[in-house]
MARMI-520292 format. One record per residue: residue in one letter; x, y, z of N, C-alpha, C in turn. Coordinates in steps of 0.1 Angstrom, whole numbers, plus 5000, padded with zeros to 4 digits. Layout:
<recs>
A, X, Y, Z, X, Y, Z, X, Y, Z $
...
</recs>
This chain:
<recs>
M, 2806, 6353, 7428, 2820, 6353, 7433, 2825, 6339, 7433 $
S, 2838, 6337, 7429, 2844, 6323, 7429, 2845, 6318, 7443 $
N, 2844, 6304, 7443, 2847, 6297, 7456, 2862, 6297, 7460 $
F, 2870, 6301, 7450, 2885, 6301, 7452, 2891, 6314, 7449 $
V, 2896, 6320, 7459, 2902, 6334, 7458, 2916, 6333, 7464 $
L, 2926, 6337, 7456, 2940, 6337, 7460, 2946, 6351, 7459 $
T, 2955, 6353, 7467, 2962, 6367, 7468, 2976, 6365, 7462 $
A, 2980, 6374, 7453, 2993, 6373, 7447, 3000, 6387, 7445 $
Q, 3013, 6386, 7443, 3020, 6398, 7440, 3027, 6397, 7426 $
A, 3027, 6407, 7418, 3034, 6406, 7405, 3049, 6405, 7408 $
R, 3056, 6398, 7400, 3070, 6396, 7401, 3078, 6405, 7391 $
A, 3087, 6413, 7396, 3096, 6421, 7387, 3105, 6412, 7379 $
E, 3110, 6417, 7368, 3118, 6409, 7359, 3131, 6403, 7366 $
E, 3136, 6411, 7376, 3148, 6407, 7382, 3145, 6396, 7392 $
K, 3133, 6393, 7395, 3129, 6383, 7405, 3124, 6370, 7397 $
Q, 3127, 6369, 7384, 3123, 6357, 7377, 3136, 6349, 7374 $
G, 3134, 6337, 7369, 3145, 6328, 7366, 3146, 6317, 7377 $
K, 3155, 6307, 7374, 3156, 6295, 7383, 3160, 6299, 7398 $
G, 3171, 6308, 7398, 3176, 6312, 7411, 3165, 6319, 7419 $
A, 3158, 6329, 7413, 3148, 6336, 7420, 3137, 6327, 7424 $
S, 3133, 6318, 7416, 3122, 6309, 7419, 3125, 6300, 7431 $
R, 3138, 6296, 7432, 3143, 6288, 7443, 3142, 6295, 7456 $
R, 3146, 6308, 7456, 3145, 6317, 7467, 3131, 6319, 7472 $
L, 3122, 6320, 7462, 3108, 6321, 7466, 3103, 6309, 7473 $
R, 3106, 6298, 7468, 3101, 6285, 7474, 3107, 6284, 7488 $
H, 3119, 6288, 7491, 3125, 6287, 7504, 3117, 6297, 7513 $
A, 3111, 6307, 7508, 3104, 6316, 7516, 3088, 6313, 7516 $
A, 3085, 6301, 7513, 3072, 6295, 7513, 3063, 6303, 7503 $
Q, 3068, 6306, 7492, 3060, 6312, 7481, 3061, 6304, 7468 $
V, 3052, 6305, 7459, 3052, 6297, 7448, 3052, 6307, 7435 $
P, 3061, 6306, 7426, 3061, 6313, 7414, 3050, 6308, 7404 $
A, 3043, 6317, 7397, 3033, 6313, 7388, 3032, 6324, 7377 $
I, 3024, 6320, 7367, 3022, 6330, 7356, 3007, 6330, 7352 $
I, 3002, 6341, 7348, 2989, 6343, 7343, 2990, 6348, 7328 $
Y, 2983, 6341, 7319, 2984, 6345, 7305, 2971, 6343, 7298 $
G, 2970, 6348, 7286, 2958, 6346, 7278, 2950, 6360, 7277 $
G, 2940, 6360, 7268, 2932, 6371, 7266, 2941, 6381, 7257 $
D, 2937, 6394, 7258, 2944, 6404, 7251, 2954, 6412, 7259 $
V, 2958, 6406, 7271, 2967, 6412, 7280, 2980, 6404, 7281 $
A, 2991, 6411, 7282, 3004, 6405, 7283, 3004, 6394, 7295 $
P, 3012, 6384, 7294, 3014, 6375, 7305, 3020, 6382, 7317 $
V, 3016, 6378, 7329, 3021, 6384, 7342, 3027, 6373, 7350 $
S, 3039, 6375, 7355, 3046, 6366, 7364, 3041, 6370, 7378 $
I, 3037, 6361, 7386, 3032, 6364, 7400, 3038, 6354, 7410 $
T, 3036, 6358, 7423, 3040, 6350, 7434, 3028, 6347, 7443 $
L, 3026, 6334, 7446, 3014, 6330, 7455, 3020, 6325, 7468 $
E, 3012, 6327, 7478, 3015, 6321, 7492, 3014, 6306, 7491 $
L, 3024, 6299, 7495, 3024, 6284, 7494, 3012, 6278, 7502 $
R, 3010, 6283, 7515, 3000, 6278, 7524, 2986, 6280, 7517 $
E, 2984, 6291, 7511, 2971, 6295, 7505, 2968, 6286, 7493 $
L, 2978, 6283, 7485, 2977, 6275, 7473, 2975, 6260, 7477 $
V, 2982, 6256, 7487, 2980, 6242, 7491, 2967, 6239, 7496 $
K, 2961, 6248, 7504, 2947, 6247, 7509, 2938, 6246, 7497 $
A, 2939, 6255, 7487, 2930, 6254, 7476, 2931, 6241, 7468 $
L, 2943, 6236, 7467, 2946, 6224, 7459, 2940, 6211, 7466 $
E, 2936, 6212, 7479, 2930, 6201, 7486, 2916, 6198, 7480 $
S, 2910, 6207, 7473, 2897, 6205, 7467, 2898, 6201, 7453 $
Q, 2892, 6190, 7449, 2892, 6186, 7435, 2886, 6197, 7426 $
A, 2876, 6204, 7432, 2869, 6214, 7423, 2878, 6225, 7419 $
F, 2889, 6227, 7426, 2898, 6238, 7422, 2903, 6237, 7408 $
F, 2905, 6224, 7403, 2910, 6222, 7390, 2900, 6224, 7379 $
S, 2888, 6225, 7382, 2878, 6227, 7372, 2868, 6239, 7376 $
S, 2874, 6249, 7382, 2866, 6260, 7386, 2873, 6273, 7382 $
I, 2865, 6283, 7381, 2871, 6297, 7379, 2876, 6302, 7391 $
V, 2889, 6306, 7391, 2896, 6311, 7403, 2898, 6326, 7402 $
E, 2896, 6333, 7413, 2899, 6347, 7413, 2913, 6349, 7420 $
I, 2922, 6356, 7412, 2935, 6359, 7418, 2936, 6374, 7419 $
N, 2938, 6379, 7431, 2940, 6393, 7434, 2955, 6396, 7433 $
V, 2958, 6403, 7422, 2972, 6406, 7419, 2974, 6421, 7423 $
D, 2980, 6423, 7434, 2982, 6437, 7438, 2970, 6446, 7438 $
G, 2959, 6440, 7442, 2946, 6448, 7442, 2938, 6447, 7430 $
Q, 2942, 6441, 7419, 2935, 6439, 7407, 2931, 6424, 7406 $
V, 2918, 6421, 7405, 2912, 6408, 7405, 2912, 6403, 7391 $
Q, 2917, 6391, 7389, 2917, 6385, 7376, 2911, 6371, 7377 $
E, 2901, 6368, 7368, 2895, 6355, 7368, 2903, 6346, 7358 $
V, 2906, 6334, 7364, 2915, 6324, 7357, 2910, 6310, 7359 $
V, 2916, 6301, 7351, 2915, 6287, 7354, 2930, 6281, 7354 $
I, 2932, 6271, 7362, 2945, 6265, 7362, 2947, 6256, 7350 $
K, 2958, 6258, 7344, 2962, 6250, 7332, 2973, 6240, 7334 $
A, 2982, 6243, 7343, 2993, 6234, 7345, 2998, 6236, 7360 $
L, 3002, 6225, 7366, 3008, 6225, 7379, 3020, 6217, 7380 $
Q, 3031, 6222, 7385, 3043, 6214, 7387, 3045, 6212, 7402 $
R, 3046, 6199, 7406, 3048, 6196, 7420, 3062, 6191, 7422 $
H, 3067, 6191, 7435, 3079, 6186, 7439, 3078, 6171, 7438 $
P, 3088, 6164, 7432, 3087, 6149, 7430, 3085, 6141, 7443 $
S, 3091, 6145, 7454, 3090, 6137, 7466, 3080, 6144, 7476 $
K, 3081, 6157, 7478, 3072, 6164, 7488, 3059, 6166, 7483 $
N, 3056, 6165, 7470, 3043, 6168, 7464, 3038, 6182, 7466 $
L, 3047, 6191, 7469, 3042, 6205, 7471, 3043, 6212, 7458 $
P, 3034, 6222, 7455, 3034, 6229, 7443, 3047, 6237, 7441 $
M, 3053, 6236, 7429, 3065, 6244, 7426, 3063, 6255, 7416 $
H, 3053, 6254, 7408, 3050, 6264, 7398, 3036, 6261, 7392 $
A, 3029, 6272, 7389, 3015, 6271, 7384, 3013, 6280, 7372 $
D, 3006, 6275, 7362, 3002, 6283, 7350, 2987, 6285, 7351 $
F, 2983, 6298, 7349, 2968, 6301, 7349, 2965, 6308, 7337 $
Q, 2953, 6304, 7331, 2949, 6311, 7319, 2937, 6320, 7322 $
R, 2937, 6333, 7317, 2927, 6342, 7319, 2914, 6338, 7313 $
V, 2903, 6340, 7320, 2890, 6337, 7315, 2884, 6350, 7309 $
V, 2879, 6349, 7297, 2873, 6360, 7290, 2858, 6357, 7289 $
R, 2851, 6365, 7296, 2836, 6363, 7296, 2831, 6364, 7282 $
G, 2822, 6354, 7278, 2816, 6353, 7265, 2824, 6345, 7255 $
E, 2836, 6341, 7259, 2844, 6333, 7250, 2846, 6319, 7256 $
E, 2845, 6309, 7247, 2846, 6295, 7252, 2860, 6292, 7256 $
L, 2862, 6284, 7266, 2875, 6280, 7270, 2876, 6265, 7269 $
T, 2888, 6259, 7268, 2891, 6245, 7267, 2896, 6241, 7280 $
K, 2890, 6231, 7287, 2894, 6227, 7301, 2892, 6212, 7303 $
E, 2901, 6206, 7310, 2899, 6192, 7314, 2892, 6191, 7327 $
V, 2881, 6184, 7328, 2874, 6183, 7340, 2873, 6168, 7344 $
P, 2872, 6165, 7357, 2872, 6151, 7362, 2859, 6144, 7358 $
V, 2859, 6131, 7357, 2847, 6123, 7356, 2844, 6116, 7369 $
N, 2832, 6118, 7374, 2828, 6112, 7387, 2818, 6101, 7384 $
F, 2822, 6089, 7388, 2813, 6077, 7386, 2804, 6075, 7398 $
I, 2791, 6074, 7394, 2781, 6072, 7405, 2776, 6058, 7405 $
N, 2774, 6052, 7417, 2769, 6038, 7418, 2780, 6028, 7413 $
L, 2792, 6031, 7414, 2803, 6022, 7408, 2803, 6009, 7415 $
A, 2802, 6009, 7429, 2803, 5997, 7437, 2791, 5988, 7435 $
T, 2779, 5994, 7431, 2767, 5986, 7430, 2762, 5985, 7416 $
A, 2771, 5987, 7406, 2768, 5986, 7392, 2763, 5971, 7389 $
K, 2753, 5970, 7380, 2748, 5957, 7377, 2759, 5946, 7374 $
G, 2768, 5950, 7365, 2779, 5941, 7361, 2788, 5938, 7373 $
V, 2791, 5947, 7382, 2799, 5945, 7393, 2793, 5935, 7403 $
K, 2780, 5937, 7405, 2772, 5929, 7414, 2772, 5914, 7409 $
A, 2773, 5913, 7395, 2773, 5899, 7389, 2786, 5893, 7389 $
G, 2796, 5900, 7394, 2810, 5894, 7395, 2820, 5900, 7385 $
G, 2816, 5910, 7378, 2825, 5917, 7369, 2833, 5927, 7376 $
V, 2843, 5932, 7368, 2852, 5942, 7374, 2851, 5955, 7365 $
A, 2850, 5966, 7371, 2849, 5978, 7363, 2863, 5983, 7360 $
D, 2865, 5987, 7347, 2878, 5992, 7343, 2876, 6006, 7338 $
I, 2881, 6016, 7345, 2880, 6030, 7342, 2890, 6034, 7332 $
H, 2887, 6038, 7320, 2896, 6042, 7310, 2899, 6057, 7310 $
M, 2890, 6065, 7315, 2891, 6080, 7316, 2886, 6085, 7329 $
N, 2896, 6092, 7336, 2893, 6098, 7349, 2889, 6113, 7346 $
A, 2892, 6118, 7334, 2889, 6132, 7331, 2886, 6132, 7316 $
V, 2879, 6143, 7312, 2876, 6146, 7297, 2879, 6160, 7295 $
E, 2883, 6163, 7282, 2885, 6177, 7278, 2872, 6183, 7272 $
I, 2868, 6195, 7276, 2856, 6200, 7271, 2858, 6215, 7266 $
E, 2849, 6220, 7259, 2848, 6233, 7255, 2835, 6239, 7261 $
V, 2836, 6251, 7267, 2825, 6256, 7274, 2826, 6271, 7277 $
L, 2815, 6278, 7278, 2816, 6292, 7282, 2819, 6292, 7297 $
P, 2826, 6302, 7302, 2830, 6302, 7316, 2818, 6300, 7326 $
R, 2807, 6306, 7322, 2795, 6305, 7332, 2789, 6291, 7333 $
N, 2792, 6283, 7323, 2787, 6269, 7323, 2797, 6259, 7327 $
L, 2809, 6263, 7331, 2819, 6253, 7335, 2815, 6245, 7346 $
P, 2814, 6231, 7344, 2811, 6222, 7354, 2823, 6218, 7363 $
E, 2820, 6214, 7375, 2831, 6209, 7384, 2836, 6196, 7379 $
A, 2826, 6188, 7374, 2829, 6174, 7370, 2818, 6169, 7360 $
I, 2820, 6159, 7353, 2810, 6152, 7345, 2806, 6140, 7353 $
E, 2793, 6139, 7356, 2788, 6127, 7364, 2784, 6116, 7354 $
V, 2788, 6104, 7358, 2784, 6092, 7350, 2778, 6082, 7359 $
D, 2765, 6079, 7357, 2757, 6069, 7365, 2760, 6055, 7358 $
V, 2766, 6046, 7366, 2769, 6033, 7360, 2760, 6022, 7366 $
A, 2749, 6026, 7373, 2741, 6016, 7380, 2737, 6005, 7371 $
N, 2733, 6008, 7358, 2728, 5997, 7349, 2738, 5991, 7339 $
L, 2751, 5994, 7342, 2762, 5989, 7333, 2764, 5974, 7336 $
D, 2762, 5966, 7326, 2763, 5951, 7329, 2777, 5947, 7324 $
V, 2779, 5934, 7326, 2792, 5927, 7322, 2792, 5928, 7307 $
N, 2804, 5931, 7301, 2807, 5932, 7287, 2800, 5944, 7281 $
E, 2797, 5954, 7289, 2791, 5966, 7283, 2801, 5978, 7287 $
A, 2799, 5989, 7279, 2808, 6000, 7281, 2799, 6013, 7280 $
I, 2804, 6023, 7286, 2799, 6036, 7284, 2810, 6044, 7277 $
R, 2806, 6049, 7265, 2815, 6056, 7256, 2814, 6071, 7258 $
L, 2823, 6078, 7252, 2822, 6093, 7252, 2808, 6098, 7246 $
A, 2804, 6091, 7236, 2792, 6095, 7230, 2780, 6093, 7239 $
D, 2781, 6084, 7249, 2770, 6081, 7258, 2769, 6091, 7270 $
L, 2779, 6100, 7272, 2779, 6108, 7283, 2768, 6119, 7282 $
V, 2761, 6121, 7293, 2751, 6132, 7294, 2758, 6144, 7299 $
L, 2760, 6154, 7290, 2767, 6166, 7293, 2758, 6177, 7298 $
P, 2763, 6185, 7307, 2756, 6197, 7312, 2753, 6207, 7300 $
T, 2744, 6216, 7302, 2740, 6225, 7292, 2753, 6234, 7287 $
G, 2755, 6235, 7274, 2765, 6243, 7269, 2779, 6237, 7269 $
V, 2780, 6224, 7272, 2793, 6217, 7273, 2795, 6208, 7261 $
K, 2806, 6209, 7255, 2810, 6201, 7243, 2823, 6193, 7245 $
L, 2824, 6181, 7241, 2836, 6174, 7241, 2845, 6178, 7230 $
T, 2858, 6178, 7233, 2868, 6182, 7222, 2873, 6169, 7214 $
A, 2871, 6158, 7220, 2876, 6145, 7213, 2868, 6143, 7200 $
E, 2876, 6138, 7190, 2870, 6136, 7177, 2864, 6122, 7177 $
D, 2871, 6112, 7184, 2865, 6098, 7184, 2857, 6097, 7196 $
L, 2844, 6098, 7194, 2834, 6096, 7205, 2831, 6082, 7209 $
E, 2837, 6072, 7201, 2835, 6058, 7204, 2845, 6053, 7215 $
Q, 2854, 6061, 7219, 2863, 6057, 7230, 2855, 6054, 7242 $
P, 2859, 6042, 7249, 2852, 6039, 7261, 2857, 6047, 7273 $
V, 2847, 6051, 7281, 2850, 6058, 7294, 2852, 6048, 7305 $
I, 2843, 6038, 7305, 2844, 6027, 7315, 2838, 6015, 7309 $
T, 2844, 6004, 7313, 2838, 5991, 7309, 2837, 5981, 7321 $
V, 2829, 5971, 7319, 2828, 5961, 7329, 2830, 5947, 7322 $
S, 2838, 5939, 7329, 2841, 5926, 7322, 2845, 5916, 7333 $
Y, 2845, 5903, 7330, 2849, 5893, 7339, 2865, 5893, 7338 $
V, 2871, 5890, 7349, 2886, 5889, 7349, 2890, 5875, 7343 $
K, 2898, 5875, 7333, 2902, 5863, 7326, 2913, 5856, 7334 $
E, 2912, 5843, 7336, 2922, 5836, 7343, 2935, 5835, 7334 $
D, 2946, 5835, 7339, 2958, 5834, 7331, 2960, 5819, 7328 $
A, 2970, 5817, 7320, 2972, 5803, 7315, 2975, 5794, 7326 $
A, 2983, 5797, 7337, 2986, 5789, 7348, 2973, 5785, 7355 $
D, 2964, 5795, 7358, 2952, 5792, 7365, 2943, 5783, 7357 $
E, 2943, 5785, 7343, 2934, 5777, 7335, 2938, 5763, 7335 $
E, 2952, 5760, 7335, 2957, 5747, 7336, 2954, 5740, 7349 $
A, 2955, 5748, 7359, 2952, 5742, 7373, 2938, 5738, 7374 $
S, 2929, 5747, 7368, 2915, 5744, 7368, 2911, 5731, 7360 $
E, 2918, 5730, 7349, 2916, 5718, 7340, 2920, 5706, 7347 $
E, 2932, 5706, 7353, 2938, 5695, 7360, 2929, 5691, 7372 $
A, 2923, 5701, 7379, 2915, 5698, 7391, 2902, 5691, 7386 $
G, 2898, 5695, 7374, 2886, 5689, 7369, 2887, 5675, 7363 $
E, 2899, 5670, 7360, 2902, 5657, 7354, 2900, 5646, 7365 $
</recs>
């Protein structure tokens, strides 16, 4: 069973469109859509409170979610989320159906371990994170919540690239260029003004 279960109602055609969506939001409900597989897309309505609670967990974005639509449970993953620009509340969500036995493409977060105590950071370097998430292809049963990267031994002027990632069983990266850096450590360069001041102080 999924760690995330949402309850939804199917939306009739007359309850779709901008005006209808605005009325739903005023009633503390969130319009959404489920698509994918061999089944036609379904417009649904979610309870705002229930969705907000689920969104509090980072794992929600990289997990299989069960949505009970009028008594019928559908397994999905979230593909897109629109939030209110100032209130940050969800305004619309897109979910893709999960088809067991078929690989899905999903973006999952990258979790950096031992970042504060990395060898290069302890030596005075600064860690520069280039990727907070990576896109993967994976069977639903192997979908990880995150890709963990241990940077304990990362020294100054070193990098961990996509090719260096240790991926869980059954997980493949979709990126073609695996030489892209995920994280680097380097010394912070002084700007021109600081360099001049240092030189003058040394004269």
